[in-house]
ZADREN-241154 format. One record per residue: x, y, z of N, C-alpha, C in turn; residue in one letter. Coordinates in steps of 0.1 Angstrom, whole numbers. Example, Ala and Ser with C-alpha at 12.3 -4.5 7.8 and 13.67 -1.06 7.14 Angstrom:
2
BASE     nxx     nyy     nzz    caxx    cayy    cazz     cxx     cyy     czz   type
BASE     132     -57      78     123     -45      78     132     -33      78      a
BASE     128     -22      71     137     -11      71     129       0      79      s
This chain:
99
BASE     nxx     nyy     nzz    caxx    cayy    cazz     cxx     cyy     czz   type
BASE     -52     559    -288     -56     555    -271     -64     567    -271      m
BASE     -76     572    -269     -82     580    -268     -92     577    -255      s
BASE     -95     585    -245    -101     587    -232    -113     593    -231      q
BASE    -123     584    -226    -134     588    -225    -136     604    -217      k
BASE    -148     610    -219    -148     620    -211    -152     620    -197      c
BASE    -153     606    -194    -160     603    -180    -143     600    -171      d
BASE    -132     603    -178    -122     602    -171    -111     587    -176      g
BASE    -100     584    -173     -93     573    -175     -95     560    -167      p
BASE    -102     565    -154    -102     555    -141    -116     550    -141      y
BASE    -125     551    -154    -141     546    -149    -142     534    -147      r
BASE    -148     532    -133    -151     520    -127    -164     511    -134      a
BASE    -163     500    -131    -177     491    -135    -189     495    -126      q
BASE    -199     495    -130    -208     498    -119    -210     484    -108      a
BASE    -205     473    -110    -206     466    -101    -192     464     -91      d
BASE    -182     470     -94    -172     471     -87    -165     481     -79      s
BASE    -175     489     -74    -176     501     -69    -176     497     -51      v
BASE    -166     499     -43    -169     493     -28    -176     504     -23      p
BASE    -188     504     -19    -197     510     -12    -196     516       0      w
BASE    -191     502       8    -190     504      22    -176     508      25      a
BASE    -167     504      18    -152     509      23    -155     524      20      a
BASE    -158     531       9    -156     543       3    -165     554      13      g
BASE    -179     546      16    -188     554      27    -179     557      40      g
BASE    -172     546      44    -165     547      58    -154     560      56      t
BASE    -144     557      44    -136     564      40    -142     580      43      v
BASE    -154     585      32    -159     596      34    -163     603      48      v
BASE    -168     593      54    -175     599      67    -162     603      77      v
BASE    -151     595      78    -142     595      83    -133     608      81      l
BASE    -130     612      69    -123     623      62    -134     637      64      v
BASE    -143     634      61    -157     646      65    -155     652      79      a
BASE    -154     641      87    -152     646     101    -138     651     105      l
BASE    -130     644     104    -118     654     107    -116     661     101      l
BASE    -119     664      87    -118     678      79    -128     685      83      g
BASE    -135     684      88    -148     693      93    -143     702     106      g
BASE    -139     693     111    -131     698     126    -123     711     125      v
BASE    -111     704     114    -101     713     114    -104     724     104      a
BASE    -115     723      96    -118     737      90    -124     747      98      v
BASE    -133     739     110    -139     747     116    -129     755     128      y
BASE    -118     745     131    -110     750     143    -101     762     134      a
BASE    -101     761     120     -89     770     117     -97     787     114      f
BASE    -108     782     107    -120     794     106    -122     798     122      a
BASE    -123     793     131    -128     801     144    -117     808     148      s
BASE    -104     800     145     -90     810     148     -89     822     143      a
BASE     -92     819     129     -88     831     122     -98     839     123      l
BASE    -113     840     127    -124     849     128    -120     855     140      a
BASE    -112     850     149    -111     859     162    -101     868     160      a
BASE     -89     870     150     -82     877     145     -93     889     136      v
BASE     -96     884     126    -104     892     116    -114     885     110      n
BASE    -128     886     112    -135     880     104    -135     879      89      a
BASE    -133     892      81    -129     891      68    -115     883      64      l
BASE    -106     886      72     -96     875      71     -96     861      70      l
BASE    -103     852      77    -112     842      79    -119     836      68      a
BASE    -125     845      60    -138     842      48    -124     845      37      i
BASE    -116     854      38    -107     852      23     -99     844      26      a
BASE     -91     840      34     -83     829      36     -90     813      32      v
BASE    -102     813      38    -111     801      34    -113     795      19      n
BASE    -119     810      15    -123     806       0    -110     809      -9      v
BASE     -97     814      -6     -87     815     -13     -82     800     -13      v
BASE     -82     792      -3     -78     778      -1     -88     769     -10      a
BASE     -99     772      -8    -109     760     -17    -108     764     -30      a
BASE    -106     777     -33    -105     779     -51     -93     772     -51      v
BASE     -82     772     -46     -71     765     -51     -70     755     -48      g
BASE     -75     748     -45     -78     731     -42     -85     726     -57      v
BASE     -96     735     -60    -107     730     -67    -101     722     -81      a
BASE     -90     732     -86     -85     724     -99     -82     709     -97      p
BASE     -71     709     -85     -64     696     -84     -75     684     -84      t
BASE     -86     691     -77     -97     677     -70    -106     674     -79      a
BASE    -109     684     -93    -119     683    -104    -108     672    -111      w
BASE     -94     673    -110     -87     665    -121     -84     649    -114      r
BASE     -87     649    -100     -83     634     -92     -97     629     -90      w
BASE    -110     635     -97    -124     630     -91    -124     615     -97      r
BASE    -118     612    -105    -122     599    -112    -114     585    -107      f
BASE    -100     591    -101     -90     583     -99     -96     573     -85      t
BASE     -96     558     -85    -103     551     -77    -103     554     -63      p
BASE     -93     553     -57     -92     557     -40     -94     568     -37      v
BASE     -87     577     -44     -90     591     -44    -102     602     -42      v
BASE    -114     593     -51    -126     598     -55    -132     600     -39      r
BASE    -129     589     -32    -138     588     -18    -130     603      -6      w
BASE    -119     601     -10    -112     614       1    -118     624      -6      v
BASE    -116     626     -16    -123     641     -24    -134     644     -21      l
BASE    -146     634     -20    -158     635     -13    -158     639      -1      a
BASE    -152     632       8    -151     635      22    -148     653      25      g
BASE    -135     653      17    -128     666      19    -139     676      14      a
BASE    -145     676       5    -154     686       0    -168     685      11      a
BASE    -173     676      16    -183     675      27    -175     682      40      a
BASE    -165     679      41    -157     686      51    -156     703      53      a
BASE    -157     706      41    -154     720      37    -166     725      40      v
BASE    -175     719      37    -189     723      38    -196     725      50      v
BASE    -194     713      59    -196     714      72    -188     721      82      l
BASE    -177     723      80    -169     734      85    -169     749      83      g
BASE    -175     750      75    -178     765      71    -196     765      76      w
BASE    -200     758      75    -217     758      83    -214     759      99      l
BASE    -203     750     105    -202     752     118    -199     765     122      a
BASE    -187     770     114    -182     783     115    -193     799     116      a
BASE    -198     792     108    -209     804     106    -220     804     117      i
BASE    -225     789     121    -233     789     132    -230     793     146      i
BASE    -215     791     143    -212     796     160    -209     815     160      s
BASE    -206     818     146    -204     834     145    -220     838     151      v
BASE    -231     835     144    -245     837     148    -248     837     159      i
BASE    -247     827     166    -251     821     181    -246     831     192      s
């Protein structure tokens, strides 16, 4: 029993639930983005370098698990939203520091 390099849960092209998955991505991105921004802002109020270090360590720590789960049918949508949340939260935090 060998697995493809695509992962064990490779779905067929016509069985992808784009509407439901897109909804999950948007909701997770919005909620997670607010959480990442709030966390980064609170840490930046204490020390800016601490905020950067903790956010980078958290993102790097989660990356291997997210990479392993990227082909699981439901989890892949949550992971896409979480990745977008980190990017949006960091951009919002950077913009708020610059302004």
